[in-house]
Phi, psi and omega in degrees: 000317181296321180294319179295319178296320179296319179295321179297315179297319179296319180294318178296319178297316179296321179295316179296317180298318179296319179294319180294318179295320178296318179291326178301319179294319181294314180294316180297324180293341175265314188294313184298310176298327179294329175300316180296314180300311182296320180295316179298320179291323178295326182293341178301314179293321180297316180300315179300316180297318182294313182296316177295319181295325182282328188253348181234176185272185181298326179304315184284329176296314178297319182295315181289328178295313180293315181297317179298316180298312184288323178291328175293313184294316186269345185232289188295325178292325179295314180295317180297318178296315180297323178298340176298341175299331178290338179294334172278302189291307181290319181299316180286324177295321179292319178297327179273002179062031175262076191289330178293317177296324178303310179293321180296319177301322180296316176300317179301317180296318180298316178298314183297313181293326177295321177296322181292334181296333184300304178296328178295321178300316178300318179299317182291326179298325181256026184299321181296322179296320180294316181295318178295326180297330179259029172066032173274156180300129183302322181292316177296319180299318180296316180293323179296321178297317178301317179297314182296319182297317179284354175268352181301317175302324177292328177298314179291329174295323178293332178297337175264320185294317183298312175297324178297321178299316177291327177303315179283318184300314185288349172261002185062030176262085186263329183305316178300326179289327176297312181297313181295319180294322178294317178295320180295320179298314177299316179299319182292318179302311181295313183293314182297316180297318180294313184289321183281313187270307185285312182271355175054047179269356176063221180300323180301319179298319179295319179293317178299317180299319179295315179297317178297321179297319179297313180292327176297319178296319178300314181298317181297313182291320178296323178297320178295316179300319184288321190252345184274140177289341180295336180254016185299320183285323186265359179276104182237158178276156181292141177217169180295343178301331180296327178284324180296328184273009182301316181298315180297318180297314181297331179297331177263326187288317184297307177296330177296319178294320178298319178304313183289316190283327188301313179291318180303313180295322179298317179296316179296323179297319181291327176295318177297320179295328179298336179289351180272342182296160181304324178243075189297328181298315180292310184296316180293320180299314181295315179297320180296319178297315179298318180293322178296317178296316179297319179294319179297318177295327183298337177298332178278308183295325177298321181296319178293321176297321178295321178295318178298316179300315181297313183294318181295312182295319178298316183287326175295318177297328178280348182078037182240078183297328180294322177294330177297316180299318179295319180298318180294315180299317181295315180297320178295321177299315179296319181296315180296316179300312180297318182295320179297316181296311182295315181297317180296321179295314179298317181296319180293332182258014190299329183281345179243357185301318183296335181294343177291342183243332184202162176256002181284119187297328181296315180292318180300317179294319180297318179298319179298324179292321184276343184306319177304321176292323178298323179297318178296318179299318178299317180297314180295321179299321180296317180294312184291333178296315178293314182294324175293323176297320176298319180299314181291322178292331182273332181099013176252052176299328181298323177293319177299323179295315178297319179299312181295322178299312179292318185296318187260334184252345172257339181240297189304300183294313178301318178296319180298316180294316180298312182287324182287318187254320181280312179276355177062033174277349177058228185299325178298318178296320178298318181289328175300322177299317178298316180297317179299317177298319179295322179295313178299318179300310182295318180295318181294315179294327177295318180295316180299316180296317181295327183270357182289134175272102187287334173298315179295320179296322178294319176298316180297321179297316182287329174294326180289320186279317183263155177277171185296329180297318179298317182294323179294323182284323187253336180072178179230024184297325182294338177277310183300324183269000184291000000 
C-alpha cells in the first residue's frame, strides 16, 4: 500500500510539474512580447521629451512634462483602464470560441471610449485655466494647453487603439503589436524631429507627431485585422448588437478604469504635495526619479499581468477552472522571480542609481536612501499586476476598485501625508505611504483571489457568453465537476 501510495504521489507530482511547465510556456509567450510592446509605447513619450529638451528651453520642458502628466492622468489612463473591460468580455468569449461576440465586444468598446473622449476634450481645452487655478505658472500653463489641444486627435485615436490592443492581447496575438509599435516609434522619431526642429513648431510639433503616431498605429493594426488569416475567425462586420452591449461593457469598464487610475492619481498627487516642502526642487526631483524607475519597471510587471488576464479569461470561457488555478500559480511565480531580480539589481546599484538622472550629489545620495523602499514598491507592483490581471480576466473589477480605493486613499495617502509633513520625513515619508498602500493592495487582492470559487466563476463566464438556450441543452456539469 505504501509503495502504491508513493507511486501515486510521484505520478501526481510529475503531472503537476508537466502542467506548470506547459502553462509557463503559454504565459511566457504572451508576457515576453508584451514587455517589448509596452516598452516601445513608453518610449514615445521619452522621445518627445528628449527632442523638445534638446531643441527648446526650460519653459517648454516644464510645459511638456506637466501636459504629459495631466493628459495621461485625465485622458489616456482613463481610456486604457476602460479598455480593461475587454479583458473580461473578449478574453472569455475567445476561450468559449464565441468569435462573433468577441468582435462585437470590440466594436462596443470603441464606441464607448469615443463617447468618453468628449468630456475629456472639454477638460483639455480649459487646461490652462485649471493649472492657473492651482497656482501654476501662467506661461507654462498656456504652453501646456497648446500641447494638450493638439493631442486631442491622438485621444480619439486611442479610443480605437486601446480596444484593438486588447483585441490582439486576448487572442495571444502579440507579434503584430511588436511590429506596429516598432514602426510607429521610428515614424515618431522622424516626425517629431522634423516638426519640432526643422519646421520649428515647438510643443505643437511634438503633440502633432504623437497624434499622428497613434493614428498610424491604428491603421497598421486595422490593416492586419482586415488582411491577416490569423484574425479570420474574430473579424466580424459591424452590427447593431454593438450598441445593445454598451451597458454591459460599461459595467466592466468603469471599475476597470477606477482600478487603473486610483493608484496613478495617488502617485501624481504625492508629487504635487512634494512641491510644498521647504526644498521643493530636491524633494520633487527625488520623487520623480523614483516614479520614473517604477514606471519603467511596470512595463515588465504589466506584461505578466496582461498574460495572466488573458490566460485566466480564456480558461474561464472554456470552462476549465483547474487550468485557471495553474495559470495564476504560474503567473505569480514569474512575477516573484522577476521582482526579486529587479529589486536585487536596484538595491545593489543604489549608490549610483541617481547618476542616470543627474550629477548632483545631494540628489544621488537621497535616491540611495529611498531605493530600499523603491525595491519593496517594485516587489509589490509585480504581485498586484498579476492579481489585477486575474481580477480583470475574472470579471470582478469592482472588487479591485474597492480594494484600490481603500489601499491608497484610506491608507496610502493619509500615511504619506502624516509621515511627510507631520513626522517631517518629507519625500521619504511620501514614498513610505505609496509602499504602504501597495502592500495593503497586494494583500487584499491575494485574499480575494485565494477565496474565489473558480468553478462558480467558470459557470458565470459561460452564462455571460452563452444564451440560456445553450445552457439548457448542454448544461454546466463539466464545469462544476472539474
